[in-house]
C-alpha positions as CSV (number, residue, x, y, z in Angstrom):
1,M,-174.0,11.2,27.1
2,T,-171.1,13.0,25.4
3,L,-167.4,12.2,26.0
4,V,-166.9,15.6,27.8
5,R,-169.7,14.8,30.2
6,E,-168.4,11.4,31.0
7,I,-164.9,12.8,31.7
8,V,-166.3,15.7,33.8
9,K,-168.4,13.1,35.7
10,E,-165.3,11.3,36.6
11,A,-163.5,14.4,37.8
12,A,-163.5,15.5,41.4
13,I,-166.2,18.0,42.6
14,G,-165.0,21.5,42.0
15,V,-162.8,20.6,39.0
16,D,-163.8,21.9,35.6
17,V,-162.7,20.1,32.4
18,T,-162.4,22.1,29.2
19,D,-161.5,21.4,25.6
20,T,-160.2,24.9,24.9
21,P,-157.5,27.1,26.5
22,E,-160.2,29.8,27.1
23,G,-162.0,27.4,29.4
24,L,-159.2,27.7,31.9
25,S,-160.9,31.0,33.0
26,A,-163.4,28.8,34.8
27,L,-161.0,29.0,37.8
28,H,-162.5,32.5,38.5
29,R,-166.0,31.0,39.0
30,P,-167.2,30.5,42.5
31,G,-166.5,27.0,43.7
32,C,-164.1,26.0,41.0
33,A,-160.9,24.9,42.6
34,A,-159.1,23.7,39.5
35,T,-159.5,23.6,35.8
36,I,-158.0,21.0,33.4
37,W,-157.5,21.7,29.7
38,R,-158.0,18.3,28.2
39,R,-155.7,17.9,25.3
40,H,-153.8,15.0,23.9
41,P,-150.1,15.1,23.1
42,L,-149.1,14.8,19.5
43,P,-147.7,11.3,19.1
44,W,-144.5,12.4,17.4
45,F,-143.8,14.9,20.2
46,Q,-144.6,12.4,23.0
47,S,-142.3,9.8,21.4
48,W,-139.5,12.3,21.2
49,I,-139.8,13.6,24.8
50,D,-140.1,10.1,26.2
51,A,-137.0,9.0,24.4
52,L,-134.8,11.9,25.6
53,P,-132.1,10.7,28.1
54,P,-133.1,11.9,31.6
55,E,-129.9,13.9,31.9
56,Q,-130.9,15.9,28.8
57,L,-134.3,17.0,30.1
58,P,-134.5,20.7,30.9
59,K,-134.2,21.8,34.6
60,A,-134.7,25.4,35.7
61,R,-136.2,27.7,38.3
62,M,-136.4,31.5,37.6
63,I,-138.6,34.6,37.8
64,L,-139.2,36.4,34.6
65,R,-141.3,39.0,32.9
66,P,-143.9,37.1,30.8
67,K,-142.5,38.5,27.6
68,D,-139.2,36.9,28.3
69,I,-140.6,33.3,28.8
70,R,-140.0,32.2,25.2
71,D,-136.3,33.3,25.2
72,A,-135.8,31.7,28.6
73,A,-137.3,28.4,27.4
74,F,-134.9,28.4,24.5
75,Q,-131.9,29.1,26.7
76,I,-133.0,26.3,29.1
77,C,-133.2,23.8,26.3
78,E,-129.8,25.0,25.0
79,A,-128.3,24.5,28.5
80,A,-129.7,21.0,28.7
81,G,-128.1,20.1,25.4
82,I,-131.4,19.3,23.7
83,P,-130.7,19.3,19.9
84,G,-132.5,21.8,17.8
85,C,-135.6,20.1,16.1
86,G,-139.3,20.6,15.5
87,E,-140.1,18.8,18.8
88,R,-137.9,21.2,20.8
89,E,-139.6,24.2,19.1
90,R,-142.9,22.7,20.0
91,M,-142.1,22.6,23.7
92,I,-140.7,26.1,23.6
93,D,-143.8,27.4,21.8
94,D,-146.1,25.6,24.2
95,T,-144.3,27.0,27.2
96,A,-144.6,30.5,25.8
97,A,-148.3,30.0,24.9
98,L,-149.2,28.7,28.3
99,A,-147.4,31.6,29.9
100,D,-149.4,34.0,27.8
101,I,-152.7,32.3,28.8
102,F,-151.7,32.2,32.5
103,T,-150.6,35.9,32.5
104,G,-154.0,36.9,31.0
105,L,-155.8,35.0,33.7
106,M,-153.7,36.1,36.7
107,R,-152.6,39.6,35.6
108,A,-149.2,39.1,37.3
109,P,-146.2,41.3,36.3
110,Y,-143.8,38.4,36.7
111,L,-144.0,34.6,36.5
112,R,-141.9,31.9,38.2
113,L,-141.0,29.3,35.6
114,R,-139.9,25.9,36.7
115,F,-138.9,22.8,34.8
116,D,-138.6,19.8,37.2
117,V,-137.2,16.4,36.4
118,V,-138.6,14.0,38.9
119,T,-137.4,10.4,39.6
120,T,-138.4,10.1,43.2
121,N,-141.5,10.6,45.4
122,A,-141.2,14.4,45.4
123,C,-144.2,16.1,47.0
124,R,-145.9,12.8,47.4
125,K,-148.1,14.2,50.2
126,F,-151.4,15.8,49.2
127,H,-151.2,19.5,49.8
128,L,-152.2,23.0,48.7
129,D,-149.5,25.3,47.2
130,A,-148.7,28.6,49.0
131,V,-149.5,30.6,45.9
132,T,-152.6,32.3,44.5
133,A,-152.7,29.8,41.6
134,R,-150.4,27.4,39.8
135,L,-150.4,26.1,36.3
136,V,-148.9,22.6,36.0
137,C,-148.2,20.6,32.8
138,T,-146.6,17.2,32.9
139,Y,-144.8,16.7,29.6
140,R,-143.4,13.2,30.4
141,G,-144.5,10.6,32.8
142,T,-147.5,10.3,35.1
143,G,-149.5,13.5,35.6
144,T,-150.4,15.4,38.8
145,Q,-152.8,13.6,41.1
146,Y,-155.6,15.3,43.0
147,G,-158.7,14.6,45.1
148,I,-161.1,16.1,47.7
149,S,-160.3,16.0,51.4
150,T,-162.9,17.0,54.0
151,D,-160.5,16.8,57.0
152,G,-157.0,17.5,55.6
153,A,-156.2,13.8,55.3
154,A,-155.3,12.2,52.0
155,P,-158.3,11.9,49.6
156,R,-160.0,8.6,49.5
157,R,-160.5,8.8,45.7
158,V,-157.5,9.9,43.7
159,F,-157.7,11.3,40.1
160,T,-154.7,11.6,37.7
161,V,-154.3,14.5,35.2
162,P,-153.5,13.1,31.7
163,T,-149.9,13.6,30.5
164,G,-149.7,16.8,28.4
165,A,-152.9,18.3,29.9
166,P,-152.4,21.5,31.8
167,I,-154.1,21.8,35.2
168,L,-154.7,25.2,36.8
169,L,-155.0,25.0,40.5
170,R,-156.0,27.5,43.2
171,G,-153.5,27.9,46.1
172,T,-153.7,28.9,49.7
173,L,-153.6,32.6,48.8
174,W,-156.7,32.4,46.6
175,P,-159.3,34.7,48.4
176,E,-162.4,32.5,48.3
177,R,-163.7,31.0,51.5
178,P,-164.4,28.4,52.5
179,K,-161.8,26.3,50.8
180,S,-162.9,23.5,48.5
181,G,-160.8,20.8,50.1
182,L,-159.1,20.0,46.7
183,L,-155.6,18.7,47.3
184,H,-152.9,17.5,44.9
185,R,-149.6,15.8,44.8
186,S,-146.9,14.4,42.5
187,P,-147.5,10.7,41.9
188,P,-145.3,8.3,43.9
189,I,-142.9,6.8,41.3
190,E,-139.8,5.9,43.3
191,G,-138.5,2.5,42.4
192,T,-140.5,2.3,39.1
193,G,-137.7,3.7,36.9
194,E,-140.0,6.4,35.6
195,T,-138.7,9.9,34.9
196,R,-141.2,12.8,34.8
197,L,-140.8,16.2,33.3
198,V,-143.1,18.8,34.8
199,R,-143.4,22.5,33.8
200,V,-144.8,24.8,36.5
201,L,-145.9,28.5,36.3
202,D,-146.6,30.7,39.4
203,P,-147.8,34.3,39.4
204,I,-145.4,36.7,41.1
205,N,-146.6,40.2,42.1
206,D,-143.7,41.5,44.2
207,V,-140.1,40.6,43.4
208,N,-137.8,41.4,46.3
209,D,-134.7,39.6,44.9
210,E,-134.0,41.3,41.6
211,C,-131.1,38.9,41.1
212,E,-133.6,36.3,40.0
213,L,-134.9,38.4,37.2
214,A,-133.8,37.5,33.7
């Protein structure tokens, strides 16, 4: 049995695992509630991001045209006081690349970009997001957790997305019925001293508040 099959076997039902960014398109297949791009962080990048002081990690929430994501990521890093280096460029490039992939899949004219620094039990309850789909990548700390619920209660078996691996999740606005029952949450970390850095992309089709545009 190959490594890919072993990992897929250990994923929840309805979750696809791919080794390529193109494989994220599996989300459009019937019955696929989420897709994980299995990739491993470069050791030098992970050591760098893990060593940054928590107060220097990027924080942001804004709605942008996809073409503006790279410049926005640069400005976010500048505002956080992250020194210019190859590792910072790597994170900026990755943010822009994932935005391009997500835009191609969702065909949205705008994206909501978020960088969240998490030290508490934020979103610790299993849930579905009120969006069509969401792309989440945990750059630092424990990855997103997910599982299948048949009755809306917390899943009995919980899976954790590897750090650095993007997961593409359907939300409540995805048109397929019936729903898969796949729920997710931020891992409970309060009291552990852990600091997570999470990057989130949502598709935005109608912008009412133009003040949010970059």
